C-alpha positions in Angstrom: -3.3 -99.3 119.7 -1.6 -99.6 122.9 0.2 -96.8 124.6 3.3 -97.2 126.8 3.3 -98.3 130.7 5.3 -95.1 131.7 4.8 -96.1 135.2 7.2 -99.0 135.1 9.8 -96.4 134.7 11.4 -93.7 136.9 9.1 -90.6 136.4 11.9 -88.5 135.1 11.8 -87.5 131.4 15.3 -86.5 130.1 15.2 -83.8 127.6 18.1 -84.3 124.9 17.3 -80.7 123.2 19.9 -80.0 120.7 21.5 -83.6 120.5 22.7 -84.7 117.2 22.1 -88.2 115.5 25.9 -88.9 116.1 25.9 -88.3 119.7 22.5 -89.5 120.8 23.5 -93.2 121.5 26.3 -92.3 124.1 23.9 -90.0 126.1 21.1 -92.6 125.9 23.7 -95.1 127.4 24.7 -92.4 129.7 21.3 -92.1 130.9 20.3 -95.7 131.3 23.3 -96.3 133.2 22.1 -93.6 135.6 18.7 -95.1 135.9 16.7 -92.6 133.6 14.7 -94.5 131.1 12.3 -92.0 129.7 13.9 -90.1 127.0 12.7 -87.0 124.9 14.4 -85.6 121.8 12.7 -82.3 121.0 11.9 -81.7 117.5 14.0 -78.5 117.2 17.0 -80.6 117.6 19.1 -81.3 114.4 17.8 -84.2 112.5 15.3 -85.1 115.5 13.7 -87.8 113.6 17.0 -89.5 113.1 18.0 -89.3 116.4 15.0 -90.7 117.8 15.3 -93.7 115.3 18.9 -94.2 116.2 18.1 -94.0 120.0 15.3 -96.3 119.7 17.4 -98.9 117.8 20.2 -98.8 120.3 18.0 -98.8 123.4 16.4 -101.9 122.3 13.9 -102.0 125.1 16.0 -100.6 127.8 14.3 -97.2 127.5 11.4 -95.4 126.0 12.4 -92.9 123.5 9.9 -90.2 122.2 10.0 -86.5 120.6 9.3 -83.3 122.5 8.2 -79.8 121.1 5.6 -81.6 118.8 3.6 -78.8 117.3 2.0 -80.4 114.0 0.4 -83.6 112.9 3.2 -84.3 110.3 5.6 -84.5 113.2 3.2 -86.8 115.0 2.9 -89.3 112.2 6.7 -89.4 111.8 7.2 -90.1 115.2 4.7 -92.7 115.2 6.4 -94.5 112.3 9.5 -94.8 114.4 7.6 -97.3 116.9 8.2 -94.6 119.4 5.3 -94.4 122.1 6.0 -91.0 123.8 5.2 -87.4 122.5 5.5 -84.1 124.5 4.2 -80.8 123.8 4.9 -77.4 125.0 1.3 -76.2 124.6 -2.2 -77.1 124.7 -3.7 -78.2 121.1 -6.6 -80.3 121.6 -6.9 -81.3 117.7 -3.1 -82.4 117.8 -3.5 -84.3 121.2 -6.3 -86.4 119.7 -4.4 -87.0 116.5 -1.6 -88.2 118.7 -3.6 -90.5 120.9 -5.3 -91.9 117.9 -1.7 -92.9 116.6 -0.9 -94.8 119.7 1.2 -92.2 121.6 1.2 -91.5 125.1 0.9 -87.4 125.3 2.5 -85.4 127.9 0.6 -82.0 127.1 2.0 -78.9 128.1 -0.3 -76.6 129.8 -0.2 -73.5 132.2 -3.9 -72.5 133.3 -6.6 -75.0 134.7 -8.5 -74.3 131.5 -5.7 -75.6 129.4 -5.4 -78.5 131.7 -8.8 -79.4 131.3 -8.8 -79.2 127.6 -5.8 -81.3 127.3 -7.4 -84.0 129.4 -10.4 -83.8 127.3 -8.5 -84.4 124.3 -7.3 -87.5 125.7 -3.6 -86.6 127.1 -2.5 -89.1 129.5 -0.1 -86.8 131.4 0.0 -83.1 132.1 3.1 -81.0 131.7 3.2 -77.7 133.7 5.4 -75.6 131.8 7.3 -73.3 132.6 7.3 -74.9 136.2 9.9 -72.8 137.8 8.4 -69.4 137.1 5.0 -70.8 138.8 6.6 -72.5 141.9 5.3 -75.2 144.0 2.4 -73.4 145.2 1.0 -73.2 141.9 1.4 -76.9 141.7 -0.8 -77.4 145.1 -3.5 -75.0 143.6 -3.6 -76.9 140.5 -3.8 -80.1 142.1 -6.7 -79.0 144.1 -8.9 -79.0 140.8 -7.3 -81.8 138.9 -8.7 -85.4 139.0 -6.7 -87.1 141.6 -5.5 -89.7 139.5 -4.0 -87.4 136.9 -0.2 -87.7 136.4 1.3 -83.8 136.7 5.0 -83.6 135.6 7.2 -80.2 136.3 8.8 -78.9 133.4 11.0 -75.9 132.7 13.8 -74.8 135.0 13.7 -78.1 137.4 17.1 -78.6 138.9 18.1 -81.2 141.4 17.8 -78.5 144.2 13.9 -77.8 143.5 12.7 -81.4 142.2 11.9 -82.4 146.0 9.7 -79.0 146.2 7.8 -80.2 142.9 7.3 -83.8 144.1 6.3 -82.7 147.5 3.6 -80.4 146.2 1.8 -83.2 144.4 3.9 -83.6 141.0 4.3 -87.5 139.7 7.6 -86.6 138.0 9.7 -84.1 136.1 11.0 -83.2 132.7 14.8 -82.3 132.9 16.1 -79.9 130.5 19.1 -77.6 130.7 20.4 -78.8 134.1 20.5 -82.3 132.6 21.8 -81.8 129.1 23.3 -79.0 127.1 24.1 -79.3 123.5 27.7 -80.5 122.9 28.3 -81.6 126.5 30.0 -85.1 127.2 28.1 -88.2 128.1 29.9 -88.5 131.1 28.4 -85.2 132.4 25.0 -86.4 131.1 25.6 -89.3 133.5 26.7 -87.5 136.2 24.0 -84.8 136.0 21.5 -87.6 135.8 22.8 -89.2 138.9 22.4 -86.0 140.6 18.8 -85.6 139.8 18.2 -89.4 140.9 19.8 -88.7 144.3 17.2 -85.7 144.7 14.5 -88.0 143.6 15.4 -90.6 146.2 15.7 -88.2 149.1 12.9 -88.4 152.1 
């Protein structure tokens, strides 16, 4: 199975934690309109699989939809049946990563330590997700980057804001996952678009 070409998209993953199936299409539209086309629906959201399916059908190729906080093989299999190509974990679980890669998913694996990072890469993860990034800071990113393979995509996730995004990118991150500063359960889709645009402005600053 082929995995997704995430490099064809702006390397910002929108995390819609808590979104419901009835709301998801409006927020997908808001994100796409702003320019963010990598979208993650965490499994601890209400009826997450239905939201993934609805988002996939609504996006119709305009965005890559996936699931986050994936912790077990059953959820990997359920995600794969939707045709989604992106899976994000909060932790490093090599057997789960191998299972997901075999199912054709691009895996952004959560890690904190160098040992976890190399275990994730050894299991086939295509992207590393430093979590929680804000607790570690940009200096930690530089230290980690010094030992990782130079081609390894590293995303900062956890506490990323429009104000600190440039720090993480400057330290060597390829991109970032955008959580609570982008989307909070129940917010209007207009707020999602406005917050997404703030992140994109920050990303584009030189």
